[in-house]
C-alpha positions as CSV (number, residue, x, y, z in Angstrom):
1,M,-189.5,207.2,8.5
2,P,-193.1,208.1,7.8
3,W,-194.7,207.1,4.5
4,I,-195.4,210.7,3.5
5,D,-193.2,213.8,3.6
6,T,-193.2,215.9,6.8
7,I,-191.7,219.2,7.7
8,A,-189.3,219.4,10.6
9,Y,-189.7,222.1,13.3
10,D,-186.5,223.9,12.1
11,D,-187.8,224.0,8.5
12,A,-191.3,225.3,9.3
13,D,-192.6,228.8,8.7
14,G,-195.8,230.7,8.6
15,K,-198.9,229.0,10.0
16,L,-197.1,225.7,10.4
17,K,-194.4,227.2,12.6
18,M,-197.1,229.0,14.7
19,L,-198.9,225.7,15.2
20,Y,-195.7,223.9,16.0
21,D,-194.9,226.5,18.6
22,R,-198.4,225.9,20.2
23,V,-197.9,222.1,20.4
24,K,-194.2,221.7,21.0
25,G,-192.7,220.2,24.2
26,P,-189.2,220.6,25.6
27,D,-186.4,221.5,23.2
28,N,-188.9,222.3,20.4
29,N,-189.9,218.6,20.3
30,V,-193.1,218.1,18.2
31,D,-194.8,214.7,18.5
32,N,-194.6,212.8,15.2
33,I,-198.4,212.4,15.1
34,M,-198.6,216.2,14.8
35,M,-195.9,216.3,12.2
36,M,-198.0,214.0,10.1
37,H,-200.2,217.0,9.5
38,S,-197.4,219.4,8.4
39,L,-198.3,219.5,4.7
40,R,-201.9,220.5,5.7
41,P,-201.5,222.6,8.9
42,H,-205.3,223.2,9.1
43,T,-205.7,219.5,9.8
44,M,-203.3,219.8,12.7
45,E,-205.3,222.7,14.1
46,G,-208.5,220.6,13.9
47,H,-206.7,217.5,15.5
48,M,-205.3,219.5,18.4
49,A,-208.6,221.3,19.1
50,I,-210.5,218.0,19.4
51,Y,-207.8,216.3,21.3
52,K,-207.5,219.1,23.9
53,Y,-211.3,219.5,24.2
54,V,-212.1,215.8,24.4
55,L,-209.2,214.6,26.7
56,H,-207.8,217.6,28.5
57,H,-210.6,220.0,29.4
58,T,-211.9,221.1,32.8
59,G,-215.5,220.4,31.7
60,N,-214.8,216.7,32.0
61,T,-215.8,215.0,35.2
62,I,-214.3,211.5,34.6
63,P,-210.7,211.4,35.9
64,K,-208.2,212.2,33.2
65,W,-206.1,209.1,34.1
66,F,-209.2,206.9,33.3
67,L,-209.8,208.7,30.0
68,E,-206.2,207.8,29.2
69,V,-207.0,204.1,30.1
70,L,-209.8,204.2,27.6
71,G,-207.4,205.7,25.0
72,V,-204.8,202.9,25.6
73,W,-207.6,200.4,25.4
74,V,-208.9,201.7,22.0
75,S,-205.4,201.9,20.7
76,A,-204.6,198.3,21.8
77,L,-207.7,197.0,20.1
78,N,-206.7,198.9,16.9
79,E,-203.1,197.6,17.3
80,C,-201.7,201.1,17.3
81,N,-198.5,200.8,19.4
82,Y,-197.7,204.5,18.9
83,C,-200.8,205.6,20.8
84,V,-200.5,202.8,23.3
85,E,-197.0,203.8,24.3
86,H,-197.7,207.5,24.4
87,H,-200.9,207.3,26.4
88,F,-199.8,204.5,28.7
89,A,-196.9,206.8,29.7
90,G,-199.4,209.6,30.3
91,L,-201.7,207.4,32.3
92,K,-198.8,206.1,34.4
93,R,-197.7,209.7,35.2
94,L,-201.3,210.8,36.1
95,L,-202.1,207.7,38.2
96,A,-198.8,207.8,40.1
97,D,-199.2,204.2,41.0
98,D,-196.9,202.0,38.9
99,P,-198.1,198.6,40.0
100,R,-201.7,199.5,39.3
101,S,-200.8,201.1,36.0
102,D,-198.8,198.0,35.0
103,A,-201.7,195.7,36.0
104,I,-204.1,197.8,33.9
105,R,-201.8,197.4,30.9
106,A,-201.5,193.7,31.5
107,A,-205.3,193.3,31.4
108,I,-205.5,195.4,28.3
109,E,-202.8,193.4,26.6
110,A,-204.7,190.2,27.6
111,R,-207.9,191.8,26.2
112,N,-209.5,191.1,29.6
113,P,-210.7,194.3,31.2
114,D,-212.3,192.3,34.0
115,A,-208.8,191.5,35.3
116,A,-207.8,195.2,35.6
117,P,-207.8,196.9,39.0
118,L,-210.7,199.0,38.1
119,D,-214.2,199.4,39.6
120,D,-217.3,197.9,38.1
121,A,-218.3,201.2,36.4
122,Q,-214.9,201.6,34.8
123,K,-215.1,198.0,33.6
124,Q,-218.5,198.6,32.1
125,A,-217.0,201.6,30.3
126,M,-214.3,199.4,28.9
127,Q,-216.9,197.0,27.6
128,Y,-218.8,199.8,25.8
129,V,-215.6,201.1,24.3
130,R,-214.7,197.7,23.0
131,L,-218.0,197.5,21.2
132,L,-217.7,201.0,19.9
133,T,-214.2,200.2,18.5
134,R,-214.8,196.8,17.2
135,D,-218.5,196.7,16.3
136,P,-220.0,200.2,16.3
137,A,-223.1,199.2,14.3
138,G,-223.7,196.5,16.9
139,L,-224.3,199.0,19.7
140,V,-227.9,199.4,21.0
141,E,-229.5,201.7,23.4
142,D,-229.2,199.1,26.2
143,D,-225.4,199.5,26.0
144,V,-225.8,203.1,27.0
145,K,-228.4,202.2,29.6
146,A,-225.8,199.8,31.1
147,L,-223.4,202.7,31.6
148,R,-226.2,204.8,33.2
149,N,-227.1,201.9,35.5
150,V,-223.5,201.8,36.9
151,G,-223.6,205.5,37.8
152,Y,-222.4,207.4,34.7
153,S,-224.3,210.6,33.9
154,D,-225.3,211.2,30.3
155,G,-222.5,213.8,30.1
156,E,-220.0,211.3,31.3
157,I,-221.3,208.8,28.8
158,L,-220.6,211.4,26.1
159,E,-217.0,211.8,27.5
160,I,-216.5,208.0,27.2
161,N,-217.9,208.0,23.6
162,Q,-215.8,211.0,22.5
163,V,-212.5,209.7,23.9
164,S,-213.1,206.4,22.1
165,A,-214.0,208.2,18.9
166,Y,-211.0,210.5,19.1
167,F,-208.6,207.6,19.5
168,G,-210.1,205.8,16.5
169,Y,-209.2,208.9,14.5
170,A,-205.7,209.2,16.0
171,N,-205.0,205.5,15.5
172,R,-205.9,205.7,11.8
173,T,-203.8,208.8,11.3
174,V,-200.8,207.0,12.8
175,L,-201.3,203.6,11.2
176,G,-202.3,204.9,7.8
177,L,-199.2,207.2,7.5
178,G,-196.4,205.1,9.0
179,C,-196.0,207.2,12.1
180,S,-193.4,206.0,14.7
181,T,-192.3,207.1,18.1
182,K,-188.7,207.7,17.0
183,G,-187.6,211.0,18.4
184,D,-190.8,211.5,20.5
185,I,-190.8,212.2,24.2
186,L,-193.4,209.7,25.5
187,G,-196.1,210.8,28.0
188,L,-196.2,214.5,27.4
189,S,-199.6,216.1,27.1
190,P,-201.2,219.6,27.1
191,N,-201.7,219.8,30.9
192,K,-203.2,223.2,31.3
193,S,-206.7,222.0,31.2
194,E,-208.1,225.3,32.5
195,D,-207.0,226.9,29.2
196,P,-208.4,225.1,26.2
197,D,-206.2,227.2,23.9
198,D,-202.9,226.2,25.5
199,W,-201.7,223.2,23.5
200,N,-198.0,223.2,24.8
201,H,-196.9,219.7,25.8
202,S,-195.2,219.1,29.2
């Protein structure tokens, strides 16, 4: 059970019901992380908007599966098992290569991105994200230059930064309110990237 009261889908009305209908998955399932916002629906609206725009938008040029890798990495560093499980399931579905997905997860669990089956640019992104998660004030301009030097454009560097920042927020929402995966369907996401206003999970 979460540490604060939440409102179930069947008990919702008004704006909350409207938002639940926008974010729900099969059988009216609403992820528990969204239900954490049910007493203040406007915060769910803000959460979903940033989540969809940061992780699931056609304006991104970094592959979505790798953005999910970064999310799992941040969540592992923050010891947020809820987000690790949800987003590992999502990355596994997107990558469609179970052995590679499992090897990435093993490297993340070992806190050793260099062991992951990723290219040098992706490993550099993992190093940047580790610093941003664990020691944000320790970052210097050279850390961004290092990303540029392995081929990331400044827009892609922004994508990496924003995904990392989003997961820091999501992890703290989960960990600070006692959110669990009980009843959730793991790995669903708002897949219609071409429509930023479509939040339905599938």
